[in-house]
C-alpha positions in Angstrom: -16.0 23.1 -18.7 -16.6 25.5 -15.8 -14.4 23.4 -13.5 -11.6 23.5 -16.1 -11.9 27.3 -16.3 -11.6 27.4 -12.5 -8.5 25.3 -12.7 -6.9 27.5 -15.3 -7.7 30.7 -13.4 -6.2 29.4 -10.2 -3.0 27.8 -11.6 -1.1 31.0 -11.9 -0.9 31.3 -8.1 0.0 27.8 -7.2 3.7 27.9 -8.1 4.6 31.3 -6.9 6.2 30.1 -3.7 8.4 27.5 -5.4 12.1 28.0 -5.5 13.7 28.7 -8.8 15.9 25.7 -8.2 15.8 22.8 -5.7 19.0 21.3 -4.5 19.4 17.7 -3.4 22.6 16.3 -1.9 22.9 12.6 -1.5 24.7 11.5 1.6 27.8 9.3 1.2 26.7 6.7 3.7 23.3 5.3 4.5 21.8 5.8 8.0 23.1 2.9 10.0 22.8 0.6 7.0 19.1 1.2 6.9 17.3 -1.1 4.4 14.0 -0.4 2.7 12.2 -3.7 3.2 10.5 -5.0 0.2 7.3 -5.3 2.3 7.0 -1.5 2.1 5.4 -2.3 -1.3 2.8 -4.7 0.1 -0.7 -5.1 -1.3 -4.1 -5.7 0.3 -7.0 -7.9 -1.0 -10.4 -8.0 0.7 -13.7 -9.6 -0.1 -15.0 -6.3 -1.1 -16.7 -5.4 -4.4 -14.9 -7.0 -7.2 -11.4 -7.1 -5.7 -11.5 -10.9 -5.4 -14.3 -12.1 -7.7 -13.7 -10.7 -11.2 -10.5 -9.1 -10.1 -8.1 -11.7 -8.8 -10.4 -14.8 -9.3 -12.8 -15.8 -12.1 -12.8 -19.5 -11.5 -11.4 -22.3 -13.7 -14.6 -22.5 -15.8 -14.5 -18.8 -16.8 -14.2 -17.7 -20.5 -11.7 -15.1 -19.2 -8.2 -16.6 -19.7 -7.1 -17.9 -16.3 -4.6 -20.2 -14.6 -6.5 -22.5 -12.3 -9.1 -19.8 -11.8 -6.8 -16.8 -11.4 -7.1 -14.1 -14.0 -4.0 -14.4 -16.2 -3.8 -10.7 -17.1 -4.0 -9.6 -13.5 -1.6 -12.4 -12.5 1.0 -11.3 -15.0 0.6 -7.6 -14.1 1.1 -8.4 -10.4 4.2 -10.5 -11.2 5.7 -7.5 -13.0 5.3 -5.5 -9.7 7.2 -8.1 -7.7 4.5 -8.0 -5.0 6.3 -8.9 -1.8 3.3 -9.5 0.6 -0.5 -9.5 0.3 -3.0 -9.1 3.1 -6.3 -11.1 3.2 -9.3 -11.6 3.8 -9.8 -8.1 5.2 -10.4 -5.4 6.3 -13.8 -5.4 8.0 -14.6 -8.6 6.2 -12.0 -10.4 8.3 -14.0 -10.2 11.5 -17.0 -11.7 9.9 -15.0 -14.5 8.2 -15.0 -18.0 9.4 -12.3 -19.9 7.6 -14.0 -23.3 7.4 -16.7 -21.7 5.2 -14.0 -21.4 2.5 -12.3 -24.8 2.5 -13.4 -28.2 1.1 -15.3 -29.0 -2.1 -16.6 -25.8 -3.8 -20.2 -27.1 -4.0 -20.3 -27.6 -0.2 -19.0 -24.2 0.9 -21.2 -21.9 2.9 -22.9 -19.0 1.2 -23.1 -15.8 3.3 -24.1 -12.2 3.0 -21.2 -9.8 3.0 -22.8 -7.4 5.5 -19.9 -5.0 5.6 -19.8 -4.3 1.9 -23.2 -4.0 0.2 -24.8 -7.2 1.3 -23.4 -9.0 -1.7 -23.7 -12.8 -1.7 -20.3 -14.4 -0.8 -20.1 -18.0 -2.0 -16.6 -18.6 -0.5 -15.3 -20.1 -3.7 -12.1 -18.1 -2.9 -10.8 -19.3 0.4 -7.7 -20.3 2.3 -6.3 -22.7 -0.4 -7.1 -20.2 -3.2 -5.4 -17.3 -1.5 -2.3 -19.1 -0.3 -1.8 -20.8 -3.6 -2.1 -17.4 -5.3 0.7 -16.1 -3.0 2.9 -19.0 -4.1 2.3 -18.3 -7.7 3.2 -14.6 -7.2 6.1 -15.5 -5.0 4.8 -13.2 -2.2 4.3 -13.6 1.6 0.8 -14.1 2.7 -0.5 -11.9 5.5 -3.6 -13.4 7.2 -6.1 -11.3 9.2 -7.7 -13.4 11.8 -11.3 -13.1 13.1 -11.4 -11.6 16.6 -14.6 -9.7 16.3 -17.0 -12.7 15.8 -14.6 -15.6 16.1 -13.1 -17.6 19.0 -9.5 -18.3 20.1 -10.1 -22.0 19.2 -11.2 -21.1 15.7 -8.2 -18.9 15.1 -5.7 -21.4 16.6 -7.1 -24.2 14.4 -6.7 -22.0 11.3 -3.1 -21.5 12.0 -2.7 -25.2 12.6 -4.6 -26.0 9.4 -2.3 -23.8 7.3 1.1 -24.4 8.9 1.3 -27.7 10.8 3.0 -30.8 9.3 1.8 -33.0 12.1 -0.7 -35.9 11.8 -3.3 -34.0 13.8 -6.9 -34.1 12.8 -6.8 -30.4 11.6 -3.6 -30.9 9.5 -5.2 -34.1 8.0 -8.2 -32.0 7.1 -6.0 -29.8 5.0 -4.5 -32.9 3.3 -8.0 -34.2 2.6 -8.8 -30.9 1.0 -5.9 -31.3 -1.5 -2.8 -29.7 0.2 -0.3 -32.2 1.5 2.5 -29.9 2.8 1.8 -26.9 5.0 2.1 -23.4 3.6 4.7 -21.0 4.8 2.6 -18.4 6.6 4.5 -15.9 8.7 2.4 -12.8 9.1 -0.8 -13.1 11.2 -3.0 -10.3 12.3 -5.0 -10.7 15.5 -8.1 -8.9 14.4 -8.6 -5.7 12.3 -9.7 -2.3 13.3 -10.7 -3.5 16.8 -11.7 0.1 17.6 -14.4 0.0 14.9 -15.8 -2.8 12.6 -13.6 -5.3 14.4 -15.5 -5.1 17.7 -15.8 -1.5 18.8 -13.4 -2.2 21.6 -11.5 0.1 23.9 -7.7 -0.2 23.7 -7.6 -1.6 27.2 -10.1 -4.3 26.4 -8.5 -5.2 23.0 -5.1 -5.5 24.7 -6.4 -8.2 27.0 -8.2 -9.9 24.1 -5.0 -9.9 22.0 -3.0 -11.5 24.8 -5.7 -14.2 25.2 -5.9 -15.0 21.5 -2.2 -14.9 20.9 -1.6 -17.4 23.6 -3.1 -20.1 21.5 -1.4 -19.2 18.2 1.4 -21.8 18.1 4.5 -21.8 16.0 4.5 -24.8 13.7 7.2 -23.6 11.3 10.7 -24.7 12.4 12.3 -21.9 10.3 10.5 -18.9 11.9 7.9 -18.1 14.5 4.5 -16.7 13.8 4.7 -12.9 13.4 1.7 -11.7 15.4 0.3 -8.3 14.5 -1.9 -6.2 16.8 -4.8 -4.2 15.4 -3.5 -0.7 15.8 -4.7 2.9 15.7 -6.6 4.9 13.1 -4.7 8.0 12.1 -3.8 10.0 15.2 -5.3 7.9 17.9 -2.1 7.9 19.9 -3.7 6.6 23.0 -4.4 3.3 21.2 -0.8 2.9 20.4 0.3 3.9 23.9 -2.1 1.5 25.6 -1.3 -1.5 23.4 2.5 -0.9 23.7 2.1 -0.8 27.5 -0.3 -3.7 27.8 0.7 -6.1 25.1 4.4 -5.5 24.7 6.5 -8.6 24.1 3.4 -10.7 23.1 3.3 -9.0 19.7 5.8 -8.6 16.9 4.2 -5.6 15.3 1.3 -3.1 15.7 -0.6 -1.7 12.8 -1.9 1.8 11.9 -4.4 2.8 9.3 -4.3 6.1 7.5 -6.5 7.1 4.6 -6.3 10.3 2.5 -10.0 11.0 2.9 -11.8 14.3 3.6 -14.2 12.7 6.0 -16.4 9.7 6.9 -19.8 11.4 6.8 -21.2 12.7 3.5 -19.3 13.1 0.3 -15.7 12.3 0.0 -15.3 14.1 -3.3 -14.9 12.8 -6.8 -12.0 10.7 -7.8 -11.8 12.3 -11.3 -13.3 15.7 -11.1 -11.7 18.1 -8.6 -10.4 21.7 -8.2 -6.8 22.8 -7.7 -7.8 23.5 -4.0 -9.0 19.9 -3.7 -5.9 18.6 -5.4 -3.5 20.4 -3.0 -5.7 19.5 0.0 -5.4 15.9 -0.9 -1.6 16.0 -1.2 -1.3 17.8 2.1 -3.5 15.2 3.8 -1.3 12.5 2.3 2.0 13.9 3.5 0.5 14.6 6.9 1.1 10.9 7.5 4.7 11.8 8.3 4.1 13.6 11.6 1.5 11.0 12.3 3.9 8.0 12.1 6.6 10.0 13.8 4.4 10.4 16.8 3.5 6.7 16.8 7.1 5.8 16.5 8.1 8.1 19.4 5.5 6.3 21.6 7.0 3.0 20.6 10.6 4.1 21.1 9.8 5.2 24.7 8.3 1.7 25.6 10.5 -0.4 23.3 13.9 1.4 22.9 15.5 -1.6 21.3 13.0 -1.6 18.4 11.8 -5.1 18.8 8.2 -4.3 17.9 7.6 -3.1 14.3 5.1 -0.6 13.0 3.0 -1.6 10.0 0.8 0.8 7.9 -1.3 -2.1 6.7 -4.1 0.1 5.2 -3.5 3.4 3.4 -4.3 5.3 0.3 -6.9 7.6 -1.2 -10.7 7.2 -0.5 -13.1 9.1 -2.7 -16.8 8.7 -3.6 -17.7 5.5 -5.5 -17.9 6.0 -9.3 -21.4 7.0 -10.5 -23.3 3.9 -11.7 -21.1 1.4 -9.7 -22.6 -0.9 -7.0 -23.1 0.9 -3.7 -20.8 -0.5 -1.0 -18.2 -1.8 -3.4 -15.8 1.2 -3.2 -15.0 1.2 -6.9 -13.1 4.4 -7.8 -11.1 5.6 -10.7 -7.4 6.5 -10.4 -5.9 9.7 -11.8 -2.5 11.4 -11.8 -3.5 12.8 -8.4 -3.5 9.2 -7.0 -0.1 8.6 -8.6 1.3 11.7 -6.8 -0.2 10.5 -3.5 1.5 7.2 -3.9 4.9 8.7 -4.7 4.8 11.2 -1.9 3.7 8.5 0.6 6.4 6.0 -0.5 9.1 8.7 -0.3 8.0 9.2 3.4 7.8 5.5 4.2 11.4 5.0 3.0 12.6 7.4 5.7 11.2 5.5 8.7 11.9 1.9 8.0 13.8 1.7 11.2 10.3 1.0 12.6 8.0 0.8 9.6 8.6 -2.7 8.1 5.5 -3.1 6.0 2.8 -1.1 4.3 -0.3 -2.3 2.4 -2.0 0.0 0.0 -5.8 -0.4 -0.2 -6.5 -2.2 -2.4 -5.0 -4.3 -5.1 -7.8 -4.6 -7.7 -11.0 -2.6 -8.3 -11.3 -1.1 -4.8 -10.1 2.4 -3.6 -6.6 3.3 -4.8 -6.0 0.1 -6.7 -3.2 -1.1 -9.0 -5.6 -2.6 -11.5 -9.1 -2.2 -12.8 -11.1 -4.9 -14.5 -14.3 -5.0 -16.5 -15.4 -8.3 -17.9 -12.4 -9.6 -19.9 -10.8 -6.1 -20.0 -8.0 -4.8 -17.7 -6.3 -1.5 -17.3 -3.3 -0.5 -15.2 -3.8 2.6 -13.1 -1.4 5.5 -12.6 -0.7 4.1 -9.1 0.3 0.8 -10.6 2.9 2.6 -12.7 4.4 4.3 -9.6 4.8 0.9 -7.9 6.4 -0.5 -11.1 8.8 2.5 -11.3 9.6 2.3 -7.6 10.2 -1.5 -7.3 13.9 -1.0 -7.6 13.9 0.3 -4.0 12.7 -3.1 -2.6 15.4 -4.4 -0.2 17.7 -1.6 -1.2 20.0 0.5 1.1 18.3 3.8 2.0 20.4 6.9 1.1 19.6 9.9 3.3 19.5 13.2 1.4 19.6 16.9 2.1 16.7 18.5 0.3 16.4 22.3 -0.1 13.2 23.3 -1.8 10.3 25.7 -1.6 6.6 25.1 -1.3 3.6 24.9 -3.7 -0.1 24.8 -3.1 -3.1 26.9 -2.2 -4.5 28.5 0.9 -3.4 26.3 3.9 -2.6 23.3 1.7 1.1 23.8 1.1 3.4 21.0 0.2 7.1 20.8 -0.6 7.9 21.8 -4.2 9.9 18.6 -4.6 9.7 15.2 -2.9 12.6 12.8 -3.3 14.0 9.5 -2.3 17.1 7.5 -3.1 18.5 4.0 -2.5 21.5 1.9 -3.4 21.4 -1.7 -4.6 24.0 -3.8 -6.4 26.2 -0.8 -6.8 23.5 1.3 -8.5 21.9 4.4 -7.0 18.2 4.7 -7.9 16.5 8.1 -7.4 12.8 9.1 -7.5 11.7 12.7 -7.8 8.1 14.1 -7.7 7.0 17.6 -8.7 3.5 18.2 -7.3 3.0 21.6 -8.9 0.0 21.8 -11.2 1.5 24.4 -13.5 5.2 24.9 -12.9 8.2 22.8 -14.0 10.9 22.5 -11.4 14.6 22.5 -11.9 16.6 20.2 -9.5 20.3 20.1 -9.0 21.3 16.7 -7.7 24.8 16.2 -6.3 26.5 14.1 -3.6 28.5 14.9 -0.5 31.9 13.7 -1.7 31.5 15.2 -5.2 34.9 15.9 -6.8 34.1 15.3 -10.4 31.1 14.4 -12.5 33.3 12.7 -15.1 31.7 9.5 -16.2 28.4 10.2 -14.4 25.3 9.2 -16.4 21.6 8.6 -15.9 20.1 5.4 -17.1 16.5 4.1 -17.3 15.2 7.6 -16.8 11.4 7.6 -17.1 8.6 10.1 -16.4 5.0 9.6 -15.3 2.8 12.6 -16.1 -0.2 13.6 -18.2 -1.7 16.6 -19.9 -4.3 17.0 -17.2 -4.1 16.0 -13.5 -7.6 14.5 -13.9 -6.5 12.1 -16.6 -7.0 8.4 -15.9 -6.7 5.1 -17.9 -10.0 3.7 -19.1 -11.2 0.5 -20.8 -11.0 0.4 -24.5 -8.8 3.5 -24.7 -5.1 4.1 -25.1 -3.7 4.8 -21.6 -3.4 8.5 -20.8 -1.1 8.0 -17.9 1.9 5.7 -18.5 5.7 6.0 -18.1 7.7 7.4 -20.9 11.4 7.9 -21.5 12.8 11.0 -19.9 15.6 13.1 -21.3 15.3 16.6 -19.8 18.6 16.4 -17.8 22.2 17.2 -18.2 25.4 16.5 -16.2 27.3 19.7 -15.1 30.3 20.3 -12.9 28.0 20.8 -10.0 26.1 17.6 -10.4 23.1 16.5 -12.5 20.5 19.1 -13.5 17.0 17.8 -14.0 14.0 19.7 -15.2 10.8 18.1 -14.0 7.5 18.8 -15.9 4.6 20.0 -13.9 2.8 17.3 -11.9 5.3 14.6 -12.7 7.2 11.7 -11.2 10.7 10.9 -12.5 12.8 7.9 -11.7 16.3 7.0 -12.9 19.5 5.2 -12.0 22.8 6.9 -11.4 
């Protein structure tokens, strides 16, 4: 009650700096035919908490409805998102993972302690076959993270051969013996994860040499494409890491990763996922959008070394990171998901769209039951989070032509945590222009005038499939056994004028529509 009073008392001040009207002008031509790769909407699944067990996988003997062990409700929800790529098995777990522990008959698989995440017993019932078959069911690309920290070049090389070789080698025959005749189509392969931390506590100079050594033995078995080798990249603003790897690894890699979490610190409390003040809300959004100067700096370093843009940048871990929910298992990183998380997702995706000249993939952390997840499960129950709905509303931008825009807006926020009053993105696909707008203000609706460069007449212009994601309280979340408090609804607060389309966005809302 006291916290709500604080919110109410502070709201009056948060919208005072916002412009009375925001103007957005869509450019007539895209920037050099820039496409928003579908992989910008990638997912991340780690052996952490109940992301895999109870989230994606319940086993074929479970009473929970499943398809060959995969939860049907989760499976169908992910199909609706059109998931383009999924990263596995970690995260920090990847550099403790030995792939042969997770192949062969279930009863013979090795049981280990998940030392990174709560010491939970890992029975390896979900391994290489289970993950790659899941990707085939979802129609998405697998992205494998290889074990550099505690593994060997031979182990990693044989894993690639096991998954992708159609030869009659002993390793390929081992795959056939385990039930898979034809190789899987695996393109994306990460050579280690967070090598600066849980992946080995390496220096960038040392990791660069390690990468070159391991990558030497990762052969291309697929005649249609080579193995896309991804270097373990920087955390946040560690620009030295990117500079060193670009200089030392260069042509030996196809991409380098960066990790960026919206987190207030790694020591002590990270704050509640569901109970927060206006100051904490705006701080969170400011931290989220600060990814833009971060990736711009990494891109500038890459441009100087690789002006032709041969090496891609991947943001293969990102999202909000709060304290675990009270009563949940320590080390399992289970957190709820509010309208604040949805806003972070929208603002971040709007930024990623602008930089796809270099950024070719992002992977939000994580897909089920961990951090800023799409889905939460509890026994046989499932809920879709506000972040899930953002991804569903934004899926129209996958592989669409990016449309640059001229955005004139004010700012909202508190203290030093000021953010643009409106965030926007637009793309074109199959002759349809899709637009997404976000109003982060906690208390002020915002009026937006949307037009385009060559506007001569608005005759015949209409908005279709207009939806809004908002809630009565920014702390609202969707919980088990209850009607969802945050879900998309039809949106009608717009009108076509001679100057363009006038749209009135509710406070703390995300609106999408087709022109």
